[in-house]
Structures are given as structure tokens and as C-alpha cells.
N, C-alpha and C positions, 0 to 999 in steps of 0.2 A: 659470636661467629660473625665473620664478615664475608659477604659473597661478592666475588669479582667475576663479572661476566667476561667470557672468552670469545674468540673469533669463530667459534662454531656455534650455531644458534642453539640456545638451551644449555649449553655446557658452562660450568662454573668452577672456578678455583675457590675453595673455602678456607679461609684463614681462621684457625681456632684462636680464641682470645685467652691466654693463660692468666689466671688470677694468682699472683705469687705471694708468698710469705716465707718464713723461716724454714718450713718444712719442705718447700718445693713449690708446686703449683697445682691448681685445679682448672679444668676446662671442660666445657660442654662440647660433645662430639656429635650429638644428635638432637634435634628439636623440631618436631613436626610443625610448630607454629612458625618457627623461623624460615622453614623451607616454603611453606605456604605463603608467607609474606613475600617471598621472591617468585611466586606463581609456579613453584615446582611441586607437582603432584607425586610424591615419592613416599611410600610406606615400605620400610624393609620387611621382607618375609623370609630372608635367609641370610646368614653370614658365613663367609668362607675365609680360609686362611692359606697362604702359600709360603713355602720356605724354598729359597733358591741358593744353591751352594756357591756357584762361581760367578765372578764378575764377568760381564759380556753376554750373559745368557739372555735370550729373548723369549718371552712368553707371549703369545698372541699372533694374530689379531683375531679376537674372538667377539661374537655377538650372538644374539638369539633372534631367530626369524619371527615374522608375524605368524600366528595372531597374538603372540606373547613376547614381544620385544622386551628386553630387560634393561632397566636403568641400573646404574651402579654408583656407589660411593667408594673411592679407592683411597687408602692411606698406607704409608710405609711406616712401620713401627720399629724396624731396625735396619740400618744400612741406608742406601740411597738407591732410587730408581729414576729412570727417564720414562715417564708415563705418557702414552700416546693415545689420543683420541682421534678417530677418523669418521668423518660424516659420510655414511653410505645410505642416507634416506632419500629415495627419489622424491623430487619436488622441494627439497630443502634448499634455501638460498645459499647455504654453505656446503652443498653436496660436492663430494670429492676432495674436500679439504682435510688436512690433519694438523693438530696442534700438540704440543708436548709441554709438560710441567716437570720440573725435578721435584720429587717428593722425598723427603728425608726423615729420619727419626727425630730430628731437632728443629725443622722449619715449621712444624705444626700446621701443614697445608694438606688438605683433602681435595681430590678431584671428583666432581659430579659429572657422570657420563650419561647423557640423555638416552632414552630408548631409541634403538635404531642405528646407534653409532656403534662401531667396533672399538675395542680397548685391547691394549697390550703394553708391555713395558720391557725395558732392558735394565738388568742389574748393573749398577755403577760400582759395587762393592761386592765382596764375598758375604755369604751368610745373610741374605736379605729376607726380612719378614714383611709380608703384605696382607692387609686385611680388606675385604670386600664386603659391603652391605648390598644386598641384591633386592631389587624391586619386584622380581618374579622368581618363581621357583625354577630351577634347572629342569629343562625338558630335553633329553638326549635327542628326541626326533626333530627338535627345532635348533639345536646347537649347530653353529656354523662358523666360518672363519675364512680368512685369506692369508697368504703367506706374508711374512714380515718384510720381504723384499719384493713385493708386488709392484711392477713399474707403473701401474695405473694411479696408485696412490703416491709412491716415491718417497717413502719415509727415510730421513736422514738419521740414522742411528749414530750416537756420538762415539761409540767404541766399535772395534772389530767384533763381529758377532761369533762368540765361542761355542755356544751350545744352543740347539733348538730341538725340540721333541720331534720324534718321527711323525706324530699326528699333525703338528703344526707345519711340517714340511710337505705334508700330503694334501693340504687344501688346494682346490682347483684355483687357476687364475681368477682374479676378481671380475674380469671382463665376461666370464662364463656364467656368473651368478645372476640370479634375478634381480638383485639389489643394483647391479651395475649396468642395466640396460641402457641408461642415459649418461652414465658416468664418463667424463673425459678427464684427461690429466689436468691438474691445476695449472693455471697460467703463471703462478709463481710458487716458490717453495714456501712451506709454512714452518717456521723455525720455533725453537724453544723460546718461550716468554718467560723471563724471571719475575 
């Protein structure tokens, strides 16, 4: 595994290293020693899977509040997604920024989302499969989010948004949440990094 530090403090793009032979390939997708070597304190306690039918669908932006903010490892095992991380951690030097990574079934890249950041994605194909490794158990009382089109963060989705859940449309504006007390719009857009 190769760890690429991103523009949000504590976030990484993780490139899996396929070892190929006539059968195909083998790759490690989790190693606690490798994560600790990069100063990432992450122990998965839960794994989740999502299936998204239609291209253009947005899921997110989701996070878990204190006292149990959740870190995540996200990977796409079928199709393609535009995966977004938004820093909503008060006091963070990258507070208010967002970054995106295209995750696909064939590029063997995972995204590490640090605790206190929100995460979401847009499906770039039909029939998308996404797996999440969670650093905290889901707690309905701490589960939170903000709308995919919240102007305070200003995410630039690559496709017209075709489907969003009722729940994701019902999140309050980010400026009304505790996390955004000091949040200001970013000075510049944060675009997809390949």
C-alpha cells in the first residue's frame, strides 16, 4: 500500500499494490502496521456496503458528531464514484475545504476520511458498489450531515444530480450546525485531484 497525503489534514489516498501473476493479482487492503507507520490511528470496528442504481446519484454529506467522530476507509468495488471529503473540524488548518477523488473498480485506490470530516459521493456509472470500513460503530443519536449543495462548502459535482434521498435533502444548512460556528466559504475551489 502506498499512502498519498491530500490537501485536507489527515486525509489520504491509499493506492493498493497489486502483485500479479497468471491467475490475476493479490493485494493487501488493510494493515494496521502500515496505517500506524503513517500516524493513522484507525482500527475498523464495522464494515458497510452500499449499492447505488443510477448514475448521478449523490449520497452524503455524512459524518458522526463528538464524542464519537468516525474515520472511514472508502473504496469502490464496482463502477466509478466521485468521492468527496469536507473538513468541518473547528480549529483544523483545512477547515471548510473539500477534496475529491475518483474511485473505481479498476484503479485500486481507497480514500481515508479522518474523524470529524464529512464524506459523500456521486455515482459516475449505474450499478455502483461501495464498501466502507468504519472506525466507530454507527450511533443514530450522533449521526449528522449537510446537504450536497450547501453553499458554505460549495462542492462542484461533476454530473447533474439525478437522485438524492429524502433524508439527505432534509439536513439543515451547515451554517446552522455546531461544526460550522467558525466556518467560512473557501477562498478558492477545491477540485478533483487525479
